[in-house]
N, C-alpha and C positions, 0 to 999 in steps of 0.2 A: 666485239658482238657482230653479226654479220646483218644488216635489215635489207629485206627483199623488198620492200615497196611501203606505201603510205597511203591509206583513205584520208583523205583533209577533211571530209564532214560525213558521219553518223550518228543517225538519232536512236541506232538500234542496238550496237553493241556494247553501250555502257547504260547499265536501265538508270533511267532519270537525270542523262548528262547530255549535253549537247561536245560532242568527242571526234577527236580523230583516231582513226587507229590504227598502229605499227604492228611489220608484219615482220617478226626475223624469219631467219634460213636455217634447214634443218631441224630434223625432228627424230629420235630413236625409236618412235613406232613407225610402224608400215597398213595401217588401217584401211583395209581396200574403199572405203566409202570416204577418205581424207577427201577435201573438196581444193584443196590447197598444193597440188602434187605437184608444184611445179617447185615449192621452195621447201618442199622433204626430199623429193628421188631426182631434181635434178638441180643441186646445189651452185655448183660452179658454172650454170649457165642465169640463176634467178637473178634480179633486179638488184643494183643495190644504189644504199641511200644511206649515204652519211652520219654518224652520229652528231656532225657536224653542222650538217643542213637540216636534220630534224631538231636540232636544239633553236637553229636560225628560224624554221621556220613557227617554231611553239612559241616564241617571244614572240614577234608580228601577230601571234595571236591569242596574245595574251587582253583578258578582258571580254572576248567573243568566244573562244572553246572555254568547258568547264572539266575537262578531264581527257584523257590518254589512253586508250584499251591498248594494252600489248598483247599482240596473239602470234600466230605460226601457222605451221612448224608449230615446233616448243619452245616458247623462251628460254625454260629453266636449265635447258642445255649449255647456255652461256653462263660463265659464272663470273662474269662483270655486270650482267644484269643488276643485282640491285643498286649496285653504282650511279646507272643510267635511272634506275628509277627515284631514285633519292635526287638528280639532278632535276628530273621534270616536277615532283613534286617541290621541290625550290622557289620553281618558279611559278606555285600557286595551284596546278594543275592535280586534280584527284588522278590517283592511277589504278585501271583495275587491268589484272592478271588472268589472261587465260594459260590452262596449266592440263595436263594429262596426270598429275601426282606420282611420277616415277620418281622425283626427286625431292623427298620428302626432307632432307636434312636444310636444302638450300630454301625449299618453301619455309621452315623453321626459323630460318633466320632472315627470309622478306616476312614474318609476320612480326616477329620480336621485335626489328628497327621500324615498325609501322610506315612499311614502304607501302603497301597494297591498303586502297579504301574498299576494294571490291575483288572476289576471287572468283571466276567458275573454273569446275572441276569437273574435266570429262569422269565420266562412272562409263567405261565403254560396254559392260557385261555382265552376268552374274559371275564368281571368281573360277567357276569351272570352264568359263568361255572364252575368257580372256585373250588369251594367245590368238586364239580364231579371230577374237577382232580383233585387235591390235596388230595382227600381223605379223608376230614377231615373239618369241618368249618371253612375253613380259613379267615383272618380277611382282608380282601382286602384293606381296609382302610390303614391299615400298608404298602401292597405290595406295594400300590399308592404314599402312601411317600416313598418307596425309590425309586420309577421310577423318581421321581420327584427331590429326590436327587441326582441323576445321572444327569438325564437331566441339571438340572442347574447348579452342579458345575463341569461339563466338565471331564476333566481327559482321562484317557482309559479305555473304556469298552464298553460290550457288552450285549445284551438282545439276550434271545434266546428262543426258542421253540420248544420241543420234539411232535411231531404231530401223534397221533395213531389213526387208525382208530375209530368209536363208538365215541370218545371222540371229534375230531375236525369234521369241515366242514369249508368248505370257507369264509362262513360268521361271525365266528367264530374268524378264523384268522387275516378278514380285523378289526376287532372288535379289538382285541389282538393289532393287527397295529396301530388303530388308540390310544390307550389309552397307546402308545410309542412314538408318533409322535414324528418326529425329532431326532430320536434318529440317534447317526452314524453310528452302525452297530446294525444288525438284522436280526438273523440265523434261518432256520427252521431247525429243524432235525430230520431226519426218526426214527421213532423206530426200535431200534436191543432187539431181544429176546437175552439177556445175558448170561439165565440159571438161576439168579437169581435175580428174578423179585416179587415183591410185591403180584401182581395179576395174572389171567390167562387166558387162553382164550384170549390174545390181538394179534392185527396184524397189520402190515405194508398198509405204503400206497403206489399204483407201483409207479414207476418213473413219469410215464403221469401224476397219481394226484397228485401228488408233484409240479409238474408244476401248476398242477391248483392252489391249494394251495398259490403259490409263487405269482403267479400274484394278487390274493386277497391281500397279503400282500403287493406288490409294488402299490396296489393304494393307500396308505399312506405313506410307508415309499418305495422308490422309488430303492433305495443301499438294500434291501433285498438279501440274500443270501441263495443258500439249503445247509447244512454242509455237507460235507460227498459224497459231487460228483465226 
């Protein structure tokens, strides 16, 4: 698999853990608000960090870091990801996996082997507007299967939606929350321009508008929160 970068310390990416973040290269979606466009659309130019270098780094951080967050891009693109997760866990680190949920069979394998201590899955929008938001003909049935895996199997997980003006309305957020009804955690994340986006001309909701979206989500999932407040 290809690793595009490493953030050596994060207190935010893995809830409750002092961690590092590993960025994999490539994604099957083209979300216009993606903040890691260089990992998605310019995969040949994306930085390279070998698995050997990663493992050497982690061995030096044993007893200092508690976890490793694996994000992208879309990590589940890589069939050999589970083996890397197993190696990381063998060193004593907890592993968090970020995914768009479009590879349910691979996700099932990861869950069955107990390789992920925490899974964060994106729910891009209501099912009807999924392709618009994902930037491609997303197979929502695969996403639905991944949702069901997390809801049925339990464990530690969250669902999250990055909300963007023009892509989301309160009714969409209510529909997305209905899709994942019963979830332990659901977060709404306000769009922020990282300077490395796929799309152009995107804008964020105001704090007042975010509260309106939050109220819509809470009709289905009362414990929904806004992340980043």
